[in-house]
N, C-alpha and C positions, 0 to 999 in steps of 0.2 A: 379495567385494563390498565396496565402500567404504561405511563407515558415517560419512558426513561430518557436518558441523556441524548440519545440519538433522535428523539422526537423534538428536541429543542430547536433544531434548525431543519434544513431540508431532509436530513436523514430520518426524520420521524416516519416517513413513508415506509422505510425498511421495517421499522418496528411494527407498524400497523399490519403489514403484510405477513411478516414472520409469525407474529403472535396470533393472528386470526386464521392464518392458513398453515400449510406445512412447507417444508423446504422445497419439495417438488413444485408446488404452485408458485413459490417465490422465484425459483429459477426460470419457470415458464414465463412469469410476469416480466422478469428482466429481459429475457430474450425477445419477447413480443415487443416490449417498449423500445428495445434497441433497434429492431427492424423497422418499426413504424416511424420512428423519429430520426432515422439516419438522414443526414444532409449530404455532405461530401462523401465521395467514395472512400470508405475506411479501409485500413490495412486488413487484408484477409489472412488470418492465422491458419496454419496447417493444423487440423484437428488432431490432438495428441491425447492418448490415454496414459502413456508412460514414456518419458525420455530419460530422466534421472531422478533419483531421490536426493533431496537436499541434505537429509540426515543419514548417518550411518545406522547400522543395526537392523531396523525393519522399515518397511514402507508404509507410511500412515494410511494412504488410500488403497488399502488391500485388506483382505480377510481370508483366513484359512480355516477350513473345517474338515474333520475326518471322523470316520467310524471304524473301529477295530474290526477285523485285523488289517484293514487298510490304514495308511498313515501319510501325513504330509508335514514336512518340517515347517515350523513357524516360530516366530519370536513374538510373544505376547499376542498370539492369534493373528499375526500378520506375516506377510512374506518377508524372508530375510533379504537384505541388500548385499550384493557381492561387489566388493571394491576392486578386485584385481583383474577380473575379466569382464569386458564389456564390448559392445559393438560401437557405440559412440561413448566417449568418456563423459563422466567419470565413474558410472556403476551400472549394474544390471540387477535383475531380480532372480533369485535362486528358487527353483522349483524342484524340491527333493522329495520323492514320494515312494510309497510301497503300494503296489496294486494287489490288495488282498483278494482272497477268493470269494469273500462274501461282503466285505465292508465297502466303503466308498470314501472318496476324498474330493474336495473342490477348493479352488483358490481363485478368488475374485480380485480384479484390479479395477478401481473406479477412476473415472475421469474427474480431475480437479477443475472446477469451473472458476477460472481466475477473473477477477473483477475487470470489466471492460474488454475482455476478449470474447466478443460476441458476434464477430463476422469471420466466416470460415470459407476456405476454398472448398468447392464441391468435392464429393468423394463417392467412389463406387467400389472401393476395395478396402478391406481391413489388411494392414501390413504389419508384420513384426519379424524379429530375428530370433532364432533359437540356436543355442550351442549345446550339443549333446555330449555330456561328459562321460557317462557310463557306457562301457563297451557293449554291455548286454542289451542295450536299448535298441529296439527295432521300430519300424514304422508303426506296427500294430500297437506296441506298448506306449507310444506317445499319447498324450492326453487328447481328449476331444475338447471342443471350445464352443461356448455359447455367447451370444451377444445380448446385451441388456439395455433397456430403456430407462428413463428417469423414474418411472413408476415401479421399477424392479421387475418388469416383465422380461422374461428370458426366452430366447429362441430355443428351438430344438438343437441338440448338440451336433457338431460336425467333426469328423475325424481329421485332425491336423495332418496326419501322414498322407492323406489323399491330395494334399496341396503342396507336397514337396517333390520336386522333380529329380533332384540329385542328392539323395540322402548320404550322410556321412557323419563320422564322429570327430570330435576335436576341432571343428571349424564352424564358423557362423553360417547358418542356412537361412535363406529368405523364404517367408511364407506370405502368400497373397491369397486372400479369400474374397470373392465377390460378395458384396453385401446382399445381393439378391439370393444367395444360396442359404442365408439364414432364414429358416421357415418359422411360421406361427408367431410372428412378432410385429407385423404391421410395417409402417414406414420407417425404415432404418436409413439414416443419412448423417451428414457431417455434424448436424446440430443435435439430433435426437439421441444418437448413440451415447450411452453413459458409462458402459462397463463391458468387460469381457470376463468370462468365467472359464477357467481350465478345470476339466473334470476327468475323473477316472474313466478309462476307455478299454482297459484290459484287466484280466484277472489271473495274471501269470505268477503271482506270489513273489515277484521280484522287486528289488529296489532300483530306482532310477534317479538320475540327476540331470536337470536341464538348467541353462541360463536363458533368460528371456530379456529382450531389450527392444526399445524403439517401437512400442505399440502405437500405431497411428492409423489414420484414415487417409487414403490417397485417391487421386482421380484416375490414374492409369499407370501402366508400367512404363510409359514413355515420359521423358522429361526434357524440358528445354535445355539446350547446351548453355553452359556458363560462358559469357563473352568477355568478362573482365578478370583481371588478375588481382589478388590481394596485395595491398600496399601498407605494410606496417610503418607507422610514422614515429612513434616514440615509446619509451618505457621509462617508468619512474618508480624507484624503490622506496618503501616505507619500512616499518619495523619488521613485519612478518608477511608482507604481501608486495607484489609488483603490479602496478597498473600498466597495461599496454593499450595502445590506441592505434587504430588503422583508418585509412581513408574510407569515407562513407561508401556503403555498397549501393550502387545504382544498377541493379540487375535482379529482376524478380525471379530469375532461375536459381538464385542462391537460396538454399534451404537452411544451411547452417554455416557459421564461421567456426572452424575447428582450430583449437589452440594447442601448440606444441611447446614444451619446455625442455631445456637442456642445462646441465651444469658444466659442460665442457665446450659448448658451441659446436659439437659434432654429432653426438647421439641425442636425438630428440624423442621424447615420449609424449603421447597425447594426454592432456590434462582437463580439457573441457570443451564445450561447444557454446556458442552464443548466437542469439537471434540476429539476423542481418540488419534489423532496424536499430540496433544498439552498436555503436562503433568502438566499444572498449570492453576490456575484460579485466577483472581483478583476480589475480592468481594468488591465493593465500598459501604460501609455501610453508609457513610455520617455522621458518629458520631466519635468524638474524645474522647480519654481517656476512652475507654470502652473495656471490654473483650468479645471475641466472640469464639464460639466453632464450629468445622466443622466435617462433615462426608461426604463421597461420596459413590455412588453406580454406578454400570454399568447397562446400558439398552441395550437390544438386538434389532433387527429390529422390533419386535412386542412389544417393550417397556416393556417386562418382566424385572423385576428388580432383581439384585443380592443382596446378603447380604451386609450390610453397612461395610465400613472400620472402623478401630479404630478412636478414636476422637483425634483431635489436637486443640490447642487454641493459641490465641495471642491477644495482646492489641493494639488498636490504641493509638496514642500519639500526643501531640502537637509538631509541627515541625517549626523551624525557616527557613529563606530563604536558608541558607547553607545546611540544612537538605533536603530541597525540591530539590535543585540542585543535590545533591547526589542521591536522590530518582529517579529523571528523568534519570540521567546517568546510574544508575544500571539497571533500567527497560529496557531501550533501548539497553544497553550492552547485555542483555540476548538474544536479537534477534540474535546476532552473536555468542553467546556462547551456550546457550541451543537450539536455533532454527536453528543452522547451518545444512547444508546438511551433511549427516552422513559419506559419503565416503571421501569427500574432506576437510571437516571442514570449508568450505567457505559459503558465504552468499547466501541464496535463494533470488529470485526476490521479493516475497512477502509471507506473512504468514497470513492466510492459502492460499495455492496455490500449484504450482508444488513442489513436495517433492524432486525430484532428479535434478532439474535444478539449476545450479550455475550461478549467475550474476556477471560478472567480475568486473565491476565498483563498484557495491555495496560491493563486497568483499574487494576491496581496501580501501573503507571507513571503512568497518568493521574491518580490521586489525588495524587501528588506534584506533577504539573504544575498541578493545581488550587490546591494550596497556594502554589506559586510565583506563580500568577496573582493570588491574593488579596494576597500581599505586594507585588506590582507594581501593585496597585490596578486590575487589569482587572475585578475584581468586589470586592464588600465582604465582610467577614468574616461578616456576617449571611447573605449569599447563599450563601457556602461552607457555613455551618452547615446551612442548609436542604437543600442538595444532599446533605450527608453523612447527614442524617436519612433522606432517600430511599434512599441507597445502603445504609445499614446495615439498614433495614427489608427491603430486597431480599435482602441476604446472609443475614440471619437465617432467611429462609424457603427459600432456594435449596437444591437438592440438595447434600448433602455425602456423602463416602464415607470413613468413619473420620476425619471432620473436614476432609478435603481437598476442594476444589472441582474440578469438571471443567474441562477446557480451555475449552469453550464452554458457555454457558447461554442458554436461550431466555428473553428478557426478559419477555414477558407471562405465562409459566407458571412461571418460575424452575426449570425442569427441565433436567437435563443434555442438551446437544445434541451428538450424535456426528457432527460435521461431517466428520471424517476416516475414518469407517467405524464399523461396529457395535462394535468393540472399544474405541472412543474414547468410551465411555459411563460412565466412572467417575472416580475421583480422579486428578488430574494433579498430582503433588507439585511439579514444577518451576513450573508456572503458579501454583500455590498459594503458592509461595515469593515470587514476584513480587508477588502480591496482598498477602501479609502484610507485605512490605517497605513498601508504600504505606500500609497500615493503621497500622503501628507509627509511621511518620513522622507520620501524622495524629494519633495519640494524643498524641504529644509536642507537636504544634502546638496542640491544643486544651487549653491549660494554664490557662485563666482560671477563677477561682472562680465558683461558681454552679451551679445544677442542670443547666442546658442543656449546658455543655461537660463537666461531670462525667459526665452520662449518656452522651455520645459516647465518653468515655474508657472507661467501664465496658463498654459494648457492644462496643467494639473488643477489649478484653481478653478477653471471653468467646469471641469468634470465634477469637482467637489461641490461647487455652488449649485449644480443642476439637480442634485439629489433632493427630492421632496419628502424629507423625513416626516413632516407634519401630515402629509397626505396619508401616510401609512398608519395613522391613528384609526382609520376607517370612519369614525364618527367625530364630529367637532368636539364633543364633550367626553370623548373616550379617555379613560384613565391609563390605557395601555397602547403600546405599539403592536402592530401585527406583522407577522413574519413575511407573508407572501400575498401578492395580488396577481391575478391572471387576467389577460385581456379577453379571454373567452369564458372563464369560469369565475371571474370576479373574486370575491372574498370567501369562496366556497371552503377553502382549507381552514380559514377562521382560527388561526393559531396565535394566541396572545403570547407576547414575550414576557415571561415571569421568571425572576431570578430566585435562587442562585444557580448560575450555569455560565456558559461561555458567551452569552448574549449581552453581558454588561456593556461592552463597547458600543453596542447599537444605541443604547440610551445615552451614553456619554457623548457620542458623536452627534446624535440628533439634537441634544441640548446645545452643543458647541456650534452647530451650523450657523453661519452668518446670513443665510438666505431663507431657509425653510425650517427653522428650528421649532422644537417643541418646548413647552414651558418646563422649567426645571422641576416643577412639582411632580411631573410624571416619573421622575426617578424614584420617588417614594410611593406614589399611587400605583405605579405599574411594575417597575423592576423589583422594588422592595415591598410590594403590596402586602398589607395585612388583611385584606378582604377575605371573606370566606371562600370565594372562588379560587383565590391564589393559594390559600391554605390547603384546600382540597387537591389542587393541582400538584403541589409539592408532596403531599402525602401519597398521591397516586404513583408518582414515579420513584419516590424514595421508599415506599412501603413502610413508612414510619412517621410518627409525628415529630421526630427530632428535626428541628430546623424548618418546620412547616410554616412558621410565621416569619420566615427569612432569618431572624436571629436564632441561634442555637443554644449556647450556654452550657453545653454538656462537656464532659471530659472523656476523651477516647485514648486509650493506651498511654495515659498520663498527660495528655496534651489537651488543654482547654481550647474549645472552638467557639468563636463568637458568631461567625456567619457560616452557613452551609447546611444543605439538606443531608439527612443521614449523618455520616461522619465526614462529609466534605465532598464526596463524589469522585469522579475520575480526574486525573491530573490535568487534562486539557482545559479544565475550567480555570486553572491558574496560569495557563500559558497563552491561549488565543487572544484574550482581551488585553494582555499585558506584554505583548511583543514591543509595542510602541508606548502605550500608556505605562508610565513608571508607577508601580503600585505604591511606592513610598510616598508619592505625591497625592494619592487618593485616600482621603479620610472623610467618612460621613459620620452620622450620629451613632453609628453602631460599631465601627472598627476602623483601623488603618489596614489597607489591603495588602501591604507587604507583610505585615505581621500575621494577618489571617491566612494569606497564601502559604507562608512558611509553615504555619501550623498544619495546614492541609497536606502539604508535602511530608511533614514529619509523621502524621497519622498514617499516611499511605506507606511510608518507609517502615514504620514499626509494625503495621499489620503484616507486611511481607516477612519481617523477621519472626513474628509470632506464627505465621503460616498455619492458620487453623485448618485449612484444607489438606495439609500435608503434601503439597505439590513439590515435585522434584526441582531443585535449583534455587528456590526462594531463599534469600539470605541478605546480609548487609551489602552484598555486591551484585544482587540480582533482585531488583524491586522496581515498582512504578507501574501501577494499574491505570490504564487510560483507554481511549478509543483507538481501535486499530483493526487491521485485517485479522481474520480468523480462518480456521480450516474450511468453513462453509460460508461465512458471510462476515461482513464488517460489524463490529459491536463494541460497546463500551464496557470495559471491566472497571470495577470499583472495589474498594477495600471492605467489602461485606461478602459473606459466604455465598449468598445467592447470586451475586454478580461477579464471581471469581471462579474461573475454570482452569487456572494454571497458566494462562496466557500472559506473556510479558512483552511489552513494546519498548524497545530501547529509548524512544523519544520520551517516555515517561520520566525516567531518571535523568537523562541527559539534558532535557529542556528545563529541568528544575535546578540547574547550576546556580542561579542567583539565590536560591532559597537554601539549598543543602549542598554546598560545593564539595565538601569532603566525601559525602556519600555518593554524590553524582560522579565524582572522579573515580571512586572505587568501582562503581558499576561500569563506567566506560572502559576501564582497564580490563575488567572481567569479560565484558562482551567481546572485546577485541582479542585478547590473548587466550582466553579459555574457549570461546565459542566462535571465534572469527572464521574458522574453517567452513562453517555453514552459514554464519550470520552476516559476515562482511561481503559487500558486493560493489558493483560499479558506482553506486551513488551513496556509499556509506553502509550503515546498518540496514538490513532488510526490516520490513515493517514490524514483524512480531515473531515470537517463537513460543513453543510449549514443550518443555522437556518431559513432562509427564506423559504427553501423547506422542513424543518424538516427531514433532511437526515444526516446520519453519515456513514462513510466508515466502512466496516466490516474487513478491512485488515490493516496490518502494512507493510510498504515498505522498502526494503533494502537501497534504495537511500536516504531515508528521516530520518530513525531512527539514523544512525551513525552520520550524521552531528550535531545532537543535543548533542550527547555524546562528540564529538570532539571539537565543538566550545564552549560549556560550559567549557571544560577543558582548552582550549586556553584562555578563559576569566579569569579563576580562577588561572591558573599557567603558561600558555604559553607553556605547555609541548610539544605538538605535533609540534608547530611552531619551538621550540628550537631544537628538535630532527631532523626534516626534514632539517632545514636550516643549520645544522652542517655538512651536506654532502659536501665534497669539490667540487664535480661536480656541485652541485646546485649553490654554490657561484660563480664558474667560469662561468657558463652559464649566470648569471645575469650581470657579468662584461662584457661579450661579447656584450650583448644587450646595456649596458651603453655606450660602445665605439661607437656603431652605432647611438646613440642618438645625438652625437655631429655634 
C-alpha cells in the first residue's frame, strides 16, 4: 500500500481510509468521528445541495443522462450554469429538456461535502426554487424528483407539480417536499441526504426549460424573525476587486448576507451571498479604475429580506507587482487575524469549516503570518502583542502530551480534539514542530525592552522547553522519531519519521532543543536513514527506487536532483520546514537545501509546462503541484502522472517565491487577473482549482494561506528567516548536525 505524502503527518489516516475503503465509507467515517468527538457546541450549517456554482459553464457536482427521443441539455455531461437569472446571486442551474414519447432523461445534483462542515441544523423538508421559462410547461410536464443517499440509493420519484400551490411562468416558485414523502429509501435526514435527481415525468414530446436554485434542507416553513440590521463598516479597492466588511452578525436567524453593487450609488444589483459567520465579501468586478457602491441585507431561512445597510464605496485602481504582493499578503493574513478561532486567537483548519477547532500546525504558520502583517502595517505592534497574550494564555492551558500539542484542539475547552479518529487524541510531534517554529520566530520578534515583551519571550521559552522531543523516540536506542503518541492507545500508530518530506523541521528542532534534545546522529540514522526499512518506506510512497536511499542523483526535465523521493514530491516539502529555517543555512553531507529546494521547484514548474496529462490551463503561469483541497477530499498532487489529476493550488507557486520569483510572480498575476472571478475570495486565493474538471474549492486552508504570506515576505525582506535563525538554539542545533556530517 502506498504511504504517500499525506501519510507523513497526521493526514496519513486519510490515505489509509481512502485507499482501503471507498469514498462513501470515508465520508461516513468523517461524520462519525465528528459527532463522537465534538466538544463545544459547533456552528450548525444549513444542509445545502446547491446554492451557487463557483465556476461558469457547468456545475461540477451534477450529472445529466438521456435516451432519445428524450433529451436534456448538458455541458460535458453536467448541468449548465445560468448566470443571468437566479433566486440568490450569482447563478442557478438550467434544466432544459425534451419529454420524448419513449425515451427518458435524468439530471442529478450531488451534495458537496466540505471539509469541517459536519454539524447541521435538523431538517424535515427538501426546499428549492424553480423558474419556469417556457410558456408551454404545465404542472404535469414538470419533472419528478428522487432523493439519494451516499450509497447511491434513490427514493421512488415524486411529482414536483404536486408540491406547488400557485403555479406560474416567469417568476420564482418555492417547492417544499417533506422528507417523509420520499419512499423506499430509509432514514433521510440533514446528514444522510446526498443528492437529488430530477427525472422525466411526462411524455408530451415537448421542449421545456426551468431554472433551479437554492436546493437545501430546512426544518420548517416557519423562520425566526431577524432582530438586527446590517451595518456596513468599510470598503477597500484593489486592482479588480473591492473588499467590503460589515459588523459581525450576532443573530442566528440570519441565513445569508446578501450583497448589492452599484456603479452610480442609486441602482443596486445583487452580486452575491455570504455566510453570516464571515463578515466580509470580496467582490471581483473585473474592472480597474472605477468606483463602486455597496449595500447589504440579511436573509432569513425563508429568504425574507431585511432593510438594507447604509452605502459604502471604493475605487478599483491600477496596481504594480509590489502592490499585488502586498495585496496577497494582506488577504491571506486576514485568515489568521479576522478568521481566527475566537477563544484561542489561533488558526482554524479551514474556512468555512469547524468554528471552534484549532489546528496546531496551521497556527504555527499563522503566527509568522501575523508578524509579517504587523511589519506590513496591516495591524499595529500593540494589536499583535494583545493577540499573542491571548494565544499564549490558551497554549499554557491546552492539553499537552509530554510537552507536545495535539493536531487539533477545541478552542473553548483547550482539550485535544481527535478529528481524525480516536487514536488522534494525543501528541502530534510534526504539528508541534510547526507550532514551535512560529513561536520561536515570535520570541525573536518581540525584542523590545520592558516587561510586556519580556513576558512574551519568557512564556514562549517555557512552552518550547517543555516539549520532550527525546521521549518521542519511543525506545531509548531508537534511530527514529515517532510522529504520534496517544494517552489511551500509546504508540499504536507507530509511524516513524523518515525523510524526504515536510518533517525535516521535527528533527532539526529536536536536535536544537536545550532541554529534551535528541542526539544529532538521529538526523542521519532517522531522517536521512539508509536502512532497509527506510528504503522500503520511500519506495512505498514514491512507487519508485529514485531517492529511496534519501539521495537521488537523477536528472528530471534537465534539472539534477540531489535529494528527494521520486522527482522531489509535492511543493509543500520545500515550504513547511523552511518558513523559519533559512534553507541557505542548512547544508549536510548531501546538499545545500536552498539549492535542492530550488531544483524541486524548477522540476515541478517544468513538469507543468510539459503537461504530460494534457490538463487545461497548465502553463508557465499556472503551475505548482502540492497538497490541497480536492473535489472529494484533501490530497497531495506531485509532478508524476499517477499523482496529478489537473488540480492546481495557488500556494504551490506563490509560496515558492524565494526559489523561482519570476515564475511565481507570473503565476500570481495569472491567478488574479485571469481566474480571479472564481478563485479570489475573502482570504485571498481559494485553496485549489481544476480547469479540466471545471471545479474550484469553496474553502481556504490554514496550512496553505500562511506560507504565501511568509514566503512572499522572505522573498521581499527575509524577515521571518532572519528572526527565526537569530535564535541561539537554532544555530547550535545546525552546528551539531554539521559536526556529524564529517
